[in-house]
C-alpha positions, 0 to 999 in steps of 0.5 A: 500499499502507498501513500502520497506526499508532496516532494520538492524540487528546484524551482524553474524561476529562482532556484529555491525549494518549490512544489513538485508532483507528488510521488508514491512512498511506503507508509513505513520505512525509510523516506527520502528527503527530497530537498537535502538530496537535491542539495547534495547533487548541487554538489561542490559549486551549487550556486553555479548550477542553479544559475546555468538552471535558471538561465535554461528554464527562464529563457525559453529562446534558447530551447531546441525547436524541432523541424528546423533546417541546417540553415535556420539552426545554425543561426538560432544558435548563434544568435542563442550564444549571442544573448548568453554572453551579457549573462556571464555564465559562459565566461567564468573560466576566464582571468578576472583581469578580463571580466571573467571570474576564474572559476574552471570547475563551476564554468563547467558545472555551468556548461554542462547543464546547457544540454537541457536547452539544446545540445547543439547550443551546449556544444557550439559554446562549447567549441567558442568558449571551452576550445577556441578560447581555452587553446588561446588561455591555455596554450598563450602567453599572458600577452596573448591572452590580453590580446586575444581572449577579449574577442572570443569572450565577447563572441566578437570573434567567433572562432573554430578548433582546427586540430582533428584531420581526415587521414589521422582523426585521434591520433594527433601527434600524427596530423600533416599540416606543417607549420615552418618558420620563415626567418627572413620574415618572422613568419610561420608558413601554414601549409596543408600538404595533401587531402588527408590533412585537411582540418575536418569537423570543426564546429564554426568552420562552415560558416560563422568563423573568422579565426581559428586555433590551428594546430600543425607540426612547428618546423624551424631551423630543418627541425619538426617540434611536434604539434603546437597551436597557432591563432590564424584568421580564417574569414574577413569579418566584413564579407565572411569570405575566406582570406588568401590561402584559406580554404573550407567545405561545409560538412552539410546535413549530419545525423544530430547537432545540426546547429552547429555549422561544422565544416572542414579547413586547408591552409595554402602557405597562409602567413601567421605572424611569429607573435601568434605561436600560442607559446606558452609550452613553446617559443621560437625566436627571431632567428628560428631558434626553439625553446621551451620549459619541457624538454622531453617532446613527448612529455611537452605534446600530452603537457599541451593536449592536457590543457584542453582535458576539459572537453572530455571532462564536460562531455561526460557531465552533459552526458549524465544530464542528458541521460537523466532527462531521459529517465525522469521523463520516462519514469514520470510517464511510466508511473501514470500511464496504465496497461493491461487489468490484472482482473476484471473490473479491476484498475489498469497496473501502471507500467512500473508495477511491472517487474520488466519495466522496473528492470529497463529504468530503475538500474539505470536510474542507480547507474545515473547516480553512481555517475553523478557522484564519480563526475562531482570527483573528476570536477573536483580534481579538474579544479584542483589542477586548472586552479593551479592549486595542485597543478602537478604532473600526476595530478594532471595525469590522474585527470587525464586518465580518469577523463578518458575512462568516465567520458567513454563509458558515460557516452555509451551510456546515455546513448542506451539509456536514451534509446531504452527510454524511447522504447519504454514509452512506446509510440509516445517516445517516438514523438519528437514533441517528447525529447527522445529521438532529438536527445539520441540523435545529438547525443550519438557524436559524443562518442567520437567527441574529444576521442573515438571512445575506444581510443579514450579507453586505450589511452586509460588503459595504458596508464593503469597497466602501467601503474600496475607495472611499477608496483610489481616493479617495486615490489620485485626489488626485494626477495620477500616482495618477490615472493609474496607476489609468486605466493600470490599467484599461485594462491589465486590461480588454485583458489579460482580453480575450484569452487571456492572463492575470495570474500569468505565464500564457503563451498556450499553457500548455505540457501539463496537467502544467505547468498543474497545477504553477503551480496548486500556487503559492500566489501563483498560488492566491492571486492568482486568489482575491483577483483575483475578489474585487477584481473583484467589489468593483471592478465593484460600486464602479463599477455603484453610483457613480452612485448618488452623484448620484442622487435617492433613488428612482434610487440605490434602483434603482441599488442593486438592480441591484447587489446580487447582485454585492455579497453576492457579493464579500463571500462572495469575501472571506471565502473570501480570507480563510480562504485567507490565514488557513491558509497563515499557519497553515501556516507556524507549523507545525514538524513538516515532515510535517504541514506538507506535510500541511497544505499539501496541505490548503490546495491542496484548499481554494484548488483547490476555491475556484477551481474552485467558481468557474470560471465567472467566471475563464473569463468574465473571462479570469483562466483559460484553458479548459486550465488550468480543466481542469487545475484539476479534474484536479489536485484529484482528484490531491491528493485520492488524495494525502490518502486515507492521511492523511485519518483523522489530519487528522480525528482531530486536531480532537480529538473522542472518542466521547462527543462523536460519540455516532454508532454507525456511528462507535465501530468497530462496522462495521469488526467487522461487514465484518471478520466478514463477509469471514472467513466468505466467506473460510473458505466459499472456503478449505473449498470450501463455498462455493456456484457462481454461476449465471453461473460454472456457465454459463460451466463448462457451456458450455466442456464443450460 
């Protein structure tokens, strides 16, 4: 039996607490303190997030309009960006001396929320302020910032970020565009030597951009010093025609994000003044002498690219936000939509009262929470580095690894979740007005933005495997350490060939109830999730070890044999990071009822991750068949327990109707259902309801 009460959500207009639609709750047991949970989810920069949500909610002119041509959508998106400049929300990351606020983390928090308005607006804003302007900010000197940033900030100079090339995609180190220094004129000659070196997929390149930050191989005095960034005017701001030597093409209609004018650029011996080499990490003197504060070319390259890691961080957050919007719409609809009656004369059941529907939505809600808390930690790490408080090589490496693994997995999660939400709403989900199809199309490109997800997982996994190797090497320096490694490996190998398990699992589980109880032990959950990651990393490291002494051809073959497992280990690590972040967040919630429901959500997430990889746990002897069955049974039981709280945990995300903007989630479905139920009740009460043919035959048979 359920009762109703009135949870609260963030007001669209003010960001303060205001009444939200009623949600069913249990008459007894834990209760969610929705305002407290909502405040917790606002994170470290609640004012910035609330301000961004108010901006979206109070300005319908920022909302996506379906059915526009790409030309119409592009122009509207540019005008929307111009309208945002006076609010200062998009300028938080820039120096205070130039009118910004110097708030790196708070800036990303606000940027991520723009996906609720229109993903095209979010990404075009990201191109302008998060890539083009950020390249000047992070790769330029203070003089270059003062000279070039004001136009990029106030949008008087729309710009493109010209890194990706047709021929090399995510392999930035191998791009073909060159910038060769001419000491006689103190200029770089920027040149695209072949068709595969054309810059591709660039926002603002097809129509609006008048300048670009162009990445090219810096060549001076006959030496290639690797990829550097140059500030390059590309169009006459009056005529919007390409400047001499610059050319390009429009990428045309895309599968989504058609509010962005993506295009190609190429350069034919374009002269760039020496002062427009963004020179924070590499400088060229008038005579052509190259200097850098970073001696290693490889480390210099990764430092320059690392300065732009905010794109991956923000895509992680925006993907989670888009998935939450889809889940909020689908869950609210499923709470109201009724289908099939369990008995003659009985009310039809709501969709959320079906086990299959709970299975489709609730684990994804739990995963959204896990991703949210992990993203909060990623934002903290980003702010630590980009504020300068803890800008160390180790911290930057941690940031790059975490951003790569989380962005790759969250963008895939968002696409999968939006599709499941669309299907869970039936035909209503296919209508553009209910947002799923548009969000799914727009979010599709997020999986290859800022690096293809497989490449990003490989980047993260190489770091994880490298760290594993370093730990082994350190331990192996002492006889005792080496003996311990050998003993652990032998013990692990023997243990997992038998129906014995780590974490105290005995040969006989002692029944399903006991097995289920053990699965709710956080140490058991973490042990299984961490054990899979550690096992995959160890196996990958062992498999790739022969490559250290092999020639380059054989080393590539060995790498190829292990690549799939390598990427899988990074995805497994991301799951562990999220479980840990969720568990730490639970401990910070003072309200006991809310803490209990969050623990329930965490258990759903943890067991769903374990269930997702039951094959690995079974093959590697980490779970018995009996306990594997208990995982699925326990999840189903937990989903029933979550049912009375699910609207509360969704409402705590803080989305008002102005953020969701889906007719199936605005309460009108409940009105239709209530009208239908009242109609049939009246018919039955008045005796005017027609008798069914089946009932008639039963009566005739009884009389006969």
